[in-house]
DRENMAR-955990 format. One line per 10 residues: their letters; for each residue x, y, z of C-alpha. Coordinates in nm, 4 decimals, m for minus. Layout:
BEGIN
a) X/Y/Z ~ ...
***
This chain:
BEGIN
mapfekwfls) m3.4874/0.0143/m3.6024 ~ m3.4811/0.0822/m3.2286 ~ m3.3989/0.4386/m3.1177 ~ m3.0269/0.5148/m3.1071 ~ m2.9423/0.1685/m3.2483 ~ m2.6781/0.2975/m3.4863 ~ m2.4673/0.4080/m3.1904 ~ m2.4426/0.0697/m3.0194 ~ m2.3305/m0.2772/m3.1325 ~ m2.6218/m0.4928/m3.2349
sskeslenye) m2.7261/m0.7191/m3.5201 ~ m2.8829/m0.4369/m3.7158 ~ m2.7371/m0.3273/m4.0488 ~ m2.7161/0.0378/m3.9351 ~ m2.5252/m0.0559/m3.6194 ~ m2.2682/m0.2739/m3.7936 ~ m2.2167/m0.0271/m4.0778 ~ m2.1549/0.2552/m3.8315 ~ m1.9150/0.0375/m3.6310 ~ m1.7223/m0.0490/m3.9484
amiggmtemi) m1.7097/0.3160/m4.0534 ~ m1.5762/0.4302/m3.7164 ~ m1.3283/0.1508/m3.6567 ~ m1.2292/0.1230/m4.0214 ~ m1.1847/0.4969/m4.0588 ~ m0.9675/0.5162/m3.7464 ~ m0.7599/0.2200/m3.8682 ~ m0.7035/0.3820/m4.2073 ~ m0.5974/0.7073/m4.0407 ~ m0.3415/0.5281/m3.8233
krhyyelksa) m0.2113/0.3239/m4.1175 ~ m0.1715/0.6326/m4.3333 ~ 0.0015/0.8263/m4.0575 ~ 0.2530/0.5525/m3.9803 ~ 0.3201/0.4958/m4.3477 ~ 0.4329/0.8579/m4.3740 ~ 0.5892/0.8830/m4.0267 ~ 0.9400/1.0324/m4.0346 ~ 1.0085/1.1167/m3.6699 ~ 0.8942/1.0184/m3.3214
ythidveels) 0.7548/1.3626/m3.2461 ~ 0.6541/1.6793/m3.4293 ~ 0.7260/1.9714/m3.1997 ~ 0.4747/2.2448/m3.1447 ~ 0.4966/2.5348/m2.9028 ~ 0.2974/2.4694/m2.5858 ~ 0.0853/2.7814/m2.6292 ~ 0.0162/2.6942/m2.9928 ~ m0.0815/2.3388/m2.8953 ~ m0.3117/2.4677/m2.6222
nlvnrsvyfs) m0.4832/2.7019/m2.8696 ~ m0.5243/2.4199/m3.1205 ~ m0.6852/2.2009/m2.8580 ~ m0.9156/2.4793/m2.7407 ~ m1.0343/2.5364/m3.0979 ~ m1.0859/2.1692/m3.1739 ~ m1.2081/2.0000/m2.8577 ~ m1.5595/2.0817/m2.7459 ~ m1.8915/1.9054/m2.6869 ~ m2.1007/1.9494/m2.9995
kheqpledlf) m2.4788/1.9725/m2.9593 ~ m2.5376/1.7931/m3.2883 ~ m2.3901/1.5087/m3.4834 ~ m2.0829/1.6074/m3.6843 ~ m1.9734/1.4555/m4.0165 ~ m1.7348/1.1681/m3.9541 ~ m1.4805/1.3144/m4.1954 ~ m1.4662/1.6383/m3.9931 ~ m1.4166/1.4484/m3.6684 ~ m1.1356/1.2419/m3.8161
dsvqavvmnh) m0.9724/1.5545/m3.9566 ~ m0.9699/1.7053/m3.6064 ~ m0.8303/1.3900/m3.4518 ~ m0.5567/1.3808/m3.7138 ~ m0.4661/1.7476/m3.6665 ~ m0.4607/1.7426/m3.2850 ~ m0.3832/1.3885/m3.1743 ~ m0.1957/1.2076/m3.4482 ~ 0.0132/1.5047/m3.5559 ~ 0.1266/1.6084/m3.2078
slhishpgam) 0.1560/1.2864/m3.0030 ~ 0.4788/1.1145/m2.9104 ~ 0.4929/0.8085/m3.1349 ~ 0.6475/0.5552/m2.9037 ~ 0.6575/0.2897/m3.1792 ~ 0.9165/0.4950/m3.3691 ~ 1.2681/0.3549/m3.3085 ~ 1.3895/0.7036/m3.2240 ~ 1.1749/0.7125/m2.9075 ~ 1.3725/0.5569/m2.6228
ahlhcppiip) 1.3246/0.7810/m2.3223 ~ 1.1198/0.5943/m2.0627 ~ 0.9855/0.2510/m1.9697 ~ 0.7197/0.3150/m2.2309 ~ 0.6980/0.0439/m2.4915 ~ 0.5780/0.0208/m2.8518 ~ 0.2520/m0.1761/m2.8387 ~ 0.2689/m0.5069/m3.0220 ~ 0.0130/m0.5596/m3.3034 ~ m0.1631/m0.8695/m3.1584
alaaevmisa) m0.2351/m0.6694/m2.8437 ~ m0.3758/m0.3823/m3.0513 ~ m0.6107/m0.6335/m3.2133 ~ m0.7092/m0.7602/m2.8690 ~ m0.7923/m0.4024/m2.7620 ~ m1.0612/m0.3890/m3.0338 ~ m1.2344/m0.6904/m2.8829 ~ m1.1786/m0.5757/m2.5242 ~ m1.3504/m0.2454/m2.5910 ~ m1.6311/m0.4000/m2.7964
lnqsmdswdq) m1.7189/m0.6685/m2.5388 ~ m1.6576/m0.4319/m2.2443 ~ m1.6401/m0.7069/m1.9839 ~ m1.6296/m0.5945/m1.6234 ~ m1.3800/m0.8188/m1.4448 ~ m1.5211/m0.7921/m1.0955 ~ m1.7965/m1.0572/m1.0839 ~ m1.8237/m1.3776/m1.2818 ~ m2.1699/m1.3026/m1.4208 ~ m2.0345/m0.9845/m1.5893
spaatyiedk) m1.7406/m1.1666/m1.7502 ~ m1.8005/m1.5437/m1.7653 ~ m1.5355/m1.6472/m2.0180 ~ m1.3028/m1.3541/m1.9405 ~ m1.2849/m1.4455/m1.5686 ~ m1.1494/m1.7894/m1.6385 ~ m0.9156/m1.6636/m1.9100 ~ m0.7572/m1.4154/m1.6693 ~ m0.7329/m1.6899/m1.4062 ~ m0.5551/m1.9196/m1.6553
videltqqig) m0.3160/m1.6476/m1.7764 ~ m0.2265/m1.5770/m1.4128 ~ m0.1651/m1.9502/m1.3688 ~ 0.0698/m1.9498/m1.6717 ~ 0.2670/m1.6644/m1.5147 ~ 0.2935/m1.8255/m1.1707 ~ 0.4172/m2.1473/m1.3318 ~ 0.6792/m1.9507/m1.5262 ~ 0.7991/m1.7958/m1.1993 ~ 0.8032/m2.1299/m1.0189
ypssssgift) 0.5351/m2.0473/m0.7653 ~ 0.3468/m2.3331/m0.5936 ~ m0.0102/m2.4343/m0.6796 ~ m0.1301/m2.2355/m0.3765 ~ m0.0384/m1.9115/m0.5578 ~ m0.2684/m1.6765/m0.7411 ~ m0.2841/m1.3221/m0.8703 ~ m0.4806/m1.0509/m1.0423 ~ m0.4354/m0.8178/m1.3353 ~ m0.3811/m0.4577/m1.2268
sggtqsnymg) m0.3414/m0.1154/m1.3800 ~ 0.0351/m0.1407/m1.3325 ~ 0.3248/m0.1250/m1.0915 ~ 0.1807/0.1480/m0.8687 ~ m0.1270/m0.0607/m0.7849 ~ 0.0689/m0.3851/m0.7602 ~ 0.3307/m0.2427/m0.5230 ~ 0.0539/m0.0926/m0.3134 ~ m0.1215/m0.4307/m0.2923 ~ 0.1969/m0.6066/m0.1859
lllarneych) 0.2549/m0.3682/0.1016 ~ m0.1137/m0.3576/0.1931 ~ m0.1251/m0.7358/0.2367 ~ 0.2125/m0.7355/0.4154 ~ 0.0934/m0.4734/0.6619 ~ m0.2374/m0.6447/0.7317 ~ m0.0781/m0.9875/0.7717 ~ 0.1798/m0.8464/1.0130 ~ m0.0839/m0.6719/1.2204 ~ m0.2880/m0.9920/1.2281
safsmdvske) 0.0103/m1.2031/1.3362 ~ 0.1740/m0.9593/1.5771 ~ m0.1278/m0.7893/1.7341 ~ m0.4220/m1.0242/1.6513 ~ m0.5877/m0.7330/1.4764 ~ m0.7981/m0.7315/1.1601 ~ m0.6985/m0.3987/1.0130 ~ m0.9788/m0.4107/0.7565 ~ m1.2365/m0.4123/1.0369 ~ m1.0637/m0.2491/1.3309
glpfqakklr) m0.8236/m0.0036/1.1692 ~ m0.4553/0.0365/1.2460 ~ m0.3167/m0.0493/1.5897 ~ m0.1430/0.2268/1.7855 ~ 0.1884/0.0509/1.7147 ~ 0.1459/0.1268/1.3409 ~ 0.3695/0.4302/1.3687 ~ 0.6551/0.1926/1.4448 ~ 0.6151/m0.0211/1.1334 ~ 0.9082/m0.0111/0.8911
ifcsekahft) 0.9632/m0.1097/0.5258 ~ 1.3050/m0.1524/0.3644 ~ 1.3972/m0.0870/0.0030 ~ 1.7045/0.0264/m0.1885 ~ 1.7836/0.3919/m0.2545 ~ 1.7104/0.3157/m0.6220 ~ 1.3669/0.1587/m0.5588 ~ 1.0613/0.3011/m0.7307 ~ 0.9002/0.6027/m0.5635 ~ 0.5745/0.4067/m0.5249
vqqsaaqlgl) 0.7202/0.2368/m0.2164 ~ 0.7078/0.5730/m0.0381 ~ 0.3766/0.6548/m0.2021 ~ 0.2244/0.3284/m0.0822 ~ 0.3503/0.3856/0.2740 ~ 0.1883/0.7291/0.2716 ~ m0.1438/0.5938/0.1448 ~ m0.1380/0.3042/0.3924 ~ m0.1317/0.5445/0.6841 ~ 0.2261/0.4569/0.7810
gmravvsvkc) 0.3851/0.7715/0.6429 ~ 0.6789/0.7978/0.4100 ~ 0.9145/0.7972/0.7084 ~ 0.8215/0.4334/0.7563 ~ 1.0346/0.3548/0.4492 ~ 1.4022/0.2907/0.5279 ~ 1.6247/0.3566/0.2282 ~ 1.9153/0.1114/0.2010 ~ 2.2430/0.1953/0.0275 ~ 2.3329/0.0401/m0.3057
neqhemdiks) 2.6595/m0.1049/m0.4274 ~ 2.8507/0.0094/m0.7366 ~ 2.6145/m0.1914/m0.9574 ~ 2.3186/0.0066/m0.8159 ~ 2.1878/m0.3042/m0.6357 ~ 2.0735/m0.3111/m0.2746 ~ 2.3744/m0.3775/m0.0541 ~ 2.2925/m0.6804/0.1589 ~ 2.5229/m0.5849/0.4472 ~ 2.3662/m0.2371/0.4620
leeaiqevka) 2.0220/m0.4016/0.4674 ~ 2.1221/m0.6231/0.7609 ~ 2.2572/m0.3238/0.9502 ~ 1.9445/m0.1172/0.8754 ~ 1.7151/m0.3904/1.0089 ~ 1.9161/m0.4252/1.3294 ~ 1.9258/m0.0495/1.3768 ~ 1.5473/m0.0223/1.3358 ~ 1.4935/m0.3018/1.5872 ~ 1.7327/m0.1360/1.8343
qgnlpfaiva) 1.5240/0.1819/1.8069 ~ 1.2180/m0.0154/1.9166 ~ 1.0574/m0.0018/1.5734 ~ 0.8985/m0.2939/1.3900 ~ 1.0340/m0.4205/1.0569 ~ 0.7639/m0.5992/0.8576 ~ 0.8511/m0.5871/0.4861 ~ 1.1332/m0.5660/0.2353 ~ 1.0820/m0.4482/m0.1225 ~ 1.3457/m0.5910/m0.3568
tagttdfgsv) 1.3699/m0.4319/m0.7002 ~ 1.4124/m0.6541/m1.0069 ~ 1.4885/m0.3842/m1.2605 ~ 1.5481/m0.0315/m1.1307 ~ 1.4024/0.2467/m1.3450 ~ 1.7311/0.4117/m1.4347 ~ 1.9791/0.1242/m1.4468 ~ 1.7770/m0.1975/m1.4791 ~ 1.9635/m0.3333/m1.1764 ~ 1.8344/m0.6389/m0.9899
dplfeisela) 1.8728/m0.6590/m0.6126 ~ 2.0296/m0.9852/m0.4795 ~ 1.7008/m1.1725/m0.4505 ~ 1.8355/m1.4927/m0.2946 ~ 2.0357/m1.3191/m0.0184 ~ 1.7470/m1.0830/0.0569 ~ 1.5010/m1.3715/0.0720 ~ 1.7271/m1.5547/0.3181 ~ 1.7424/m1.2463/0.5383 ~ 1.3655/m1.1915/0.5106
kkeglwlhad) 1.3045/m1.5512/0.6159 ~ 1.5445/m1.5202/0.9115 ~ 1.3800/m1.1967/1.0304 ~ 1.0229/m1.3048/0.9561 ~ 0.9634/m1.0253/0.7053 ~ 0.7366/m1.0192/0.3998 ~ 0.9377/m0.9983/0.0786 ~ 0.7792/m0.8132/m0.2097 ~ 0.9645/m0.8157/m0.5436 ~ 0.9044/m0.5218/m0.7750
aayggallfs) 0.9690/m0.6868/m1.1138 ~ 0.7632/m0.4339/m1.3072 ~ 1.0574/m0.3809/m1.5441 ~ 1.2602/m0.6998/m1.5112 ~ 0.9783/m0.9551/m1.5144 ~ 1.0252/m0.9997/m1.8894 ~ 1.3576/m1.1777/m1.8201 ~ 1.1517/m1.4847/m1.7278 ~ 1.1191/m1.5452/m2.1021 ~ 1.4777/m1.4588/m2.1991
hkyrerlkal) 1.6870/m1.7318/m2.3575 ~ 2.0180/m1.5836/m2.2377 ~ 1.9453/m1.3858/m1.9204 ~ 1.6688/m1.5689/m1.7346 ~ 1.9075/m1.6553/m1.4499 ~ 1.9132/m1.2874/m1.3558 ~ 1.5739/m1.3451/m1.1949 ~ 1.6790/m1.6570/m1.0019 ~ 1.5143/m1.6721/m0.6588 ~ 1.2218/m1.4593/m0.7737
eradsitmdf) 0.9979/m1.7461/m0.6684 ~ 1.1105/m1.6929/m0.3067 ~ 0.9223/m1.3597/m0.2877 ~ 0.5873/m1.3527/m0.1079 ~ 0.4435/m1.1244/m0.3733 ~ 0.5526/m0.9905/m0.7090 ~ 0.4783/m0.6907/m0.9285 ~ 0.4904/m0.7350/m1.3052 ~ 0.4107/m0.4768/m1.5729 ~ 0.3137/m0.5870/m1.9204
hkwfyqpvsc) 0.2980/m0.2326/m2.0591 ~ 0.6749/m0.2122/m2.0263 ~ 0.8849/m0.4938/m2.1708 ~ 0.5926/m0.7189/m2.2734 ~ 0.4836/m0.4616/m2.5365 ~ 0.1234/m0.4312/m2.4176 ~ m0.0813/m0.1124/m2.4581 ~ m0.1269/0.0907/m2.1405 ~ m0.2456/m0.0160/m1.8958 ~ m0.1615/m0.3767/m1.8218
gafllknsam) 0.0070/m0.5223/m1.5126 ~ m0.0273/m0.8012/m1.2581 ~ 0.0083/m0.8667/m0.8882 ~ 0.1160/m1.2219/m0.8081 ~ 0.0829/m1.3790/m0.4626 ~ 0.2639/m1.6885/m0.3406 ~ m0.0040/m1.7814/m0.0855 ~ m0.3456/m1.6949/m0.2256 ~ m0.5005/m1.7224/0.1245 ~ m0.3478/m1.3804/0.1957
fkhiqlhady) m0.6121/m1.2232/m0.0291 ~ m0.8407/m1.2612/0.2721 ~ m0.7032/m0.9294/0.3967 ~ m0.8775/m0.7305/0.1219 ~ m1.1970/m0.9339/0.0698 ~ m1.5390/m0.7873/0.1197 ~ m1.8654/m0.9436/0.0038 ~ m2.1716/m0.7751/m0.1385 ~ m2.4970/m0.9617/m0.2068 ~ m2.5362/m0.7877/m0.5437
lnpeedehvh) m2.1822/m0.8655/m0.6601 ~ m1.9858/m1.1455/m0.4929 ~ m2.2022/m1.3090/m0.2228 ~ m1.9996/m1.5176/0.0226 ~ m2.1975/m1.8352/m0.0417 ~ m2.1441/m1.8109/m0.4199 ~ m1.9190/m2.0840/m0.5622 ~ m1.8263/m1.8884/m0.8744 ~ m1.4859/m1.7189/m0.9152 ~ m1.5212/m1.3445/m0.8547
lvdrsiqttk) m1.1966/m1.1609/m0.9320 ~ m1.3001/m0.8700/m0.7120 ~ m1.2086/m1.1015/m0.4216 ~ m0.8416/m1.0513/m0.5188 ~ m0.8462/m0.6875/m0.6201 ~ m0.8652/m0.3374/m0.4796 ~ m1.0429/m0.2455/m0.8017 ~ m1.4057/m0.3261/m0.8696 ~ m1.4601/m0.2558/m1.2383 ~ m1.1553/m0.3835/m1.4237
rfdalklwlt) m1.0669/m0.4341/m1.7929 ~ m1.0200/m0.7697/m1.9658 ~ m0.6474/m0.7031/m2.0146 ~ m0.5531/m1.0693/m1.9909 ~ m0.6808/m1.1121/m2.3471 ~ m0.3967/m0.8928/m2.4731 ~ m0.1279/m1.1066/m2.3163 ~ m0.2894/m1.4350/m2.4239 ~ m0.3290/m1.3188/m2.7835 ~ 0.0279/m1.1843/m2.7909
fgavganeyg) 0.1862/m1.5112/m2.6838 ~ m0.0488/m1.7013/m2.9134 ~ 0.0466/m1.4943/m3.2176 ~ 0.4172/m1.4394/m3.1485 ~ 0.5146/m1.7402/m2.9366 ~ 0.7282/m1.7393/m2.6237 ~ 1.0431/m1.8304/m2.8221 ~ 1.0340/m1.5269/m3.0525 ~ 0.9297/m1.3035/m2.7653 ~ 1.2366/m1.4202/m2.5703
emvdhtieta) 1.4509/m1.3364/m2.8738 ~ 1.3085/m0.9817/m2.8691 ~ 1.4055/m0.9435/m2.5026 ~ 1.7565/m1.0670/m2.5710 ~ 1.7957/m0.8475/m2.8780 ~ 1.7202/m0.5305/m2.6813 ~ 1.9772/m0.6207/m2.4160 ~ 2.2417/m0.6932/m2.6765 ~ 2.1704/m0.3635/m2.8534 ~ 2.2023/m0.1764/m2.5229
kqtadylqkq) 2.5348/m0.3495/m2.4507 ~ 2.6673/m0.2583/m2.7955 ~ 2.5551/0.1013/m2.7389 ~ 2.7280/0.1258/m2.4008 ~ 3.0491/m0.0206/m2.5472 ~ 3.0384/0.2346/m2.8267 ~ 2.9846/0.5233/m2.5830 ~ 3.2717/0.4075/m2.3623 ~ 3.5079/0.4751/m2.6549 ~ 3.3902/0.8329/m2.7117
rnvevlndpy) 3.6183/1.1036/m2.5730 ~ 3.3503/1.3453/m2.4495 ~ 3.1162/1.0876/m2.2993 ~ 3.0871/0.9314/m1.9518 ~ 2.8838/0.6063/m1.9276 ~ 2.7411/0.5384/m1.5836 ~ 2.6374/0.1729/m1.6192 ~ 2.7136/m0.1545/m1.7893 ~ 2.3592/m0.2462/m1.9059 ~ 2.2079/m0.5258/m1.7001
mnavvfryvp) 1.8902/m0.4950/m1.9002 ~ 1.8363/m0.2451/m2.1818 ~ 1.8902/0.0930/m2.0104 ~ 2.2000/0.3045/m2.0818 ~ 2.2805/0.6064/m1.8664 ~ 2.5468/0.8515/m1.9902 ~ 2.6286/1.2188/m2.0248 ~ 2.8227/1.4529/m2.2463 ~ 3.1385/1.5788/m2.0762 ~ 3.2628/1.9117/m2.2196
dilysdcqkq) 3.6191/2.0229/m2.2733 ~ 3.5474/2.3610/m2.1163 ~ 3.6578/2.3762/m1.7543 ~ 3.5690/2.6256/m1.4836 ~ 3.7910/2.6733/m1.1783 ~ 3.4855/2.6666/m0.9520 ~ 3.3573/2.3065/m0.9089 ~ 2.9995/2.4140/m0.8425 ~ 2.9983/2.6351/m1.1502 ~ 3.1441/2.3479/m1.3558
qhyenrlnqr) 2.8729/2.1092/m1.2448 ~ 2.6018/2.3659/m1.3112 ~ 2.7395/2.4204/m1.6625 ~ 2.7631/2.0468/m1.7394 ~ 2.4080/1.9870/m1.6108 ~ 2.2718/2.2737/m1.8185 ~ 2.4590/2.1490/m2.1249 ~ 2.3145/1.7984/m2.1046 ~ 1.9654/1.9367/m2.0433 ~ 1.9991/2.1517/m2.3560
iqqhlyekgt) 2.1084/1.8518/m2.5642 ~ 1.8107/1.6458/m2.4464 ~ 1.5600/1.9301/m2.4984 ~ 1.6978/2.0230/m2.8425 ~ 1.6703/1.6665/m2.9723 ~ 1.3223/1.6247/m2.8213 ~ 1.2024/1.9336/m3.0036 ~ 1.3656/1.8131/m3.3228 ~ 1.1670/1.4913/m3.2736 ~ 1.4162/1.2444/m3.4174
fimaktkhke) 1.5823/1.1212/m3.0950 ~ 1.3799/1.1124/m2.7750 ~ 1.5939/1.0598/m2.4636 ~ 1.5126/1.0962/m2.0944 ~ 1.7206/1.2783/m1.8391 ~ 1.7860/1.1759/m1.4823 ~ 2.0160/1.2668/m1.1939 ~ 2.2876/1.0736/m1.0139 ~ 2.4870/1.2380/m0.7337 ~ 2.3486/1.5782/m0.8407
rvylkltmln) 2.4744/1.5343/m1.1977 ~ 2.2338/1.5355/m1.4921 ~ 2.2596/1.2284/m1.7142 ~ 2.0942/1.1278/m2.0373 ~ 1.9105/0.7964/m2.0458 ~ 1.8200/0.5527/m2.3200 ~ 1.5598/0.2897/m2.2376 ~ 1.5915/0.0609/m2.5373 ~ 1.2728/m0.1451/m2.5056 ~ 1.1886/m0.1308/m2.8731
pmitfdsvvt) 1.3237/m0.4391/m3.0588 ~ 1.3126/m0.2395/m3.3828 ~ 1.6018/m0.0257/m3.2602 ~ 1.9253/m0.1123/m3.4432 ~ 2.2753/m0.0410/m3.3232 ~ 2.3625/0.1463/m3.6438 ~ 2.0661/0.3821/m3.6055 ~ 2.1586/0.4520/m3.2407 ~ 2.5156/0.5367/m3.3411 ~ 2.3822/0.7932/m3.5897
hleevvalgk) 2.1741/0.9542/m3.3129 ~ 2.4630/0.9500/m3.0656 ~ 2.6947/1.1176/m3.3160 ~ 2.4419/1.3993/m3.3212 ~ 2.4513/1.4145/m2.9371 ~ 2.8289/1.4648/m2.9444 ~ 2.8074/1.7151/m3.2320 ~ 2.5451/1.9163/m3.0425 ~ 2.7598/1.9108/m2.7314 ~ 3.0504/2.0582/m2.9242
qfekkeerlr) 2.8248/2.3146/m3.0882 ~ 2.6894/2.4312/m2.7516 ~ 3.0440/2.4385/m2.6110 ~ 3.1479/2.6847/m2.8833 ~ 2.8596/2.9110/m2.7860 ~ 2.9644/2.8904/m2.4216 ~ 3.3230/2.9756/m2.5176 ~ 3.2065/3.2863/m2.7053 ~ 3.0001/3.3917/m2.4033 ~ 3.3032/3.3470/m2.1783
ersvigqfyy) 3.5185/3.5573/m2.4122 ~ 3.2600/3.8367/m2.4131 ~ 3.2444/3.8191/m2.0353 ~ 3.6253/3.8456/m2.0027 ~ 3.6401/4.1363/m2.2503 ~ 3.3559/4.3103/m2.0694 ~ 3.5327/4.2657/m1.7361 ~ 3.8560/4.4046/m1.8879 ~ 3.6848/4.7222/m2.0059 ~ 3.5056/4.7551/m1.6730
dakhy) 3.8325/4.7238/m1.4814 ~ 4.0109/4.9669/m1.7160 ~ 3.7321/5.2231/m1.6769 ~ 3.7461/5.2022/m1.2990 ~ 4.1253/5.1812/m1.2671
***
């Protein structure tokens, strides 16, 4: 046996037995844990968790028994992670990974293909290319389109604005930004997005050297969608100031509300003004496969570029996203050639020519295997089921006396808050109390581990948020959880009432003493 052979995949008996022991042992641990799983999270004090990690995690000088390693992993990782596959976990755009994709991860890690040059990933390169082609066809993009798998929405949004900026500078100033850097007019460049757009629009502007002030925030309507009239006015105002509009980011699925900006109207305005339209469909892209709600993404194909995340509503393990481009020729703005990697004269497909990453995982296998195992029809049913469950949940909450619901679910997000009976005469004090109360409800249930909600803010008020991505969530189970939310609110109100009574009594004695 060659030195160290047991630690690497090969044809040797020792190698394959060790691989089976490691992978099989980990699989058995996960199976056992999920068989006994009762809640989404088992709370542990932060200091206690830190001490447990410090005792368990270290670089050993010598080989440790596999059983001891697995015991440590169980005690630290499995016992104290948030189990997003549990139906009680519905806080963020953080999905339960679907089993076919988990199987694909085993092969992805074993083969360890590097998706930058063809010779490092011969089959994988063409599989990713074909999966991208399937997606562009689903959108309705022309044959001139292309795309690339990315780490997620942050990278994809950045790429959309990077290409938009470079294309604008090339067209307006005859400058190749990749070679010459930014023109002096760059400080005048402006991007438009709704006030509910993802923060990565500002982040991208900062990283592109334009500054966050280059992003013009456009007001939303009552449905939390970009208001088209406000967008028109913002563009004209920017032009009147002598600044240079070059891109619009339309959101197809806002983080809090799942709202979709009016894509057709925005695309018409972008065309009229000569602006690049990037659609952030990181959340809403899954509607392409919906049987009932696909029309909510109508006109998506009019965008110049699109962000899609598969580790949200496509149930893929983190990380897995895509950047899709209507005119693949625009990738020229990020292409560089290296003789050792992707020589210019080479006729092979090198995916690094479309990416800001060099080394990249074979994530396309996960999506291919998922649709192969599940089928687009059943996947579409999952999407529709989650929306229907969210709608049922919002309808139920609307009927509760101490609850305010902020949105009629357009996708599967529900935003609401507990509204107490206790009233303070001071409006600011009332808002502070209501915010604190909702924060306490969310934190209490998180620590209990049975119902994991997020919290957000709207007009300075704290709201609770359910992002119901998991198709295993049932309406009946959500009602049980929400009954506990209301019961907790009432319980905390009673404590507040007792504190107020003590305060009044204390003030009475103070006044009497100093009379």
